[in-house]
N, C-alpha and C positions, 0 to 999 in steps of 0.2 A: 504200285503205290508211290505217291509223291513224297519227296523228302520233307522233313520238318525243318523249318528255318529257325534261326536264332531269334528272329522277331516273334515267331509263334510261341517259342518257349518263354520268352519274356512276357508275352501277352497272357499266357496261361498262369505264369507265376504271379502276375499282377492281379488276375482274377482270384487267385487263391490267397492273396495278400501275403505273398512270399517275397522277400528281398534276396535276390540272388547276386552273388559276386560275379565278376567277369568270368572267372575260372569255372564257377558252377554253371553258368549259362552255357558256356562252351562245352563243358563235359556232358550236361543233360542233352544238348543238341546232338552230340555224337552218340550218346547211349540210346536215345529214342530212335535215331536213324538206324542204329544197329538192330534194334528190335524189329523195326519195319522191314529191314532186309531179310531177317530170319523168317518173318511171317510170309514174305514173298516167296521164299524158298519152299515153305510148307505148301503154298498154293500150287506149286508145280507138281506135287505128288498126285498120282492117280488113285483116287479114292472111290471110283465108281463101283467097286466090288465090296466096299466096306459098309455094313449096315449102320444106319444112324443109331446112336446110343445117347442116353442121358447120363449114364454112369459108366465108369471104366469096368466095374465089376457088376455081377448080377445081384441087384439089391432087391430084397423082399421085406415087406413089413412082417415082423414076427409078433403076432398078437394072440393072446389066448381068447378062447370063445367067451362071449359075454353071457354069463350064467347068473340067473337070479339066485340069491342066497339071503338068508335072514340077516338083518342088520342088528346093531346093538339096540337095546331098549332105550327109549328117549330119556327116561329118568336116570339111567346109568351114565349116559353121555353128559347130561346137564349137571350132574352132581359135582363135577370138577370145574364147571364154568364159573368165572368170577361173578357174572351177573346173568340172569335169564328172566324171561317174562313170557307167559302164555306158551310155554313149551318151546321157546326159541332163544338163541343166544342174543343177549342185549349188548350192543356195542355203542361207543360214543358216536354222536352224529358227525358226519363228515361235512355236511353243508349246513349253513345257518338258515 
């Protein structure tokens, strides 16, 4: 991987509308290059026997079975509604 230059750091800071001091620009250039060096070291590892994964742990969806069951009677549900009409909740209009 190629090194990140100070000019590139300043360009990205400008795109992000960040004003960096001289010290910050220098520090971020060093920090980003250190990250790239570490990533290059990781690329040297032999991962040919490592299966691809999407998660570090075995993740499964834990869901109950979808079972039909009786719902509440409509009259009981609507008795606490502030306003209802024709068996449905009535709410203020969102659009004019």
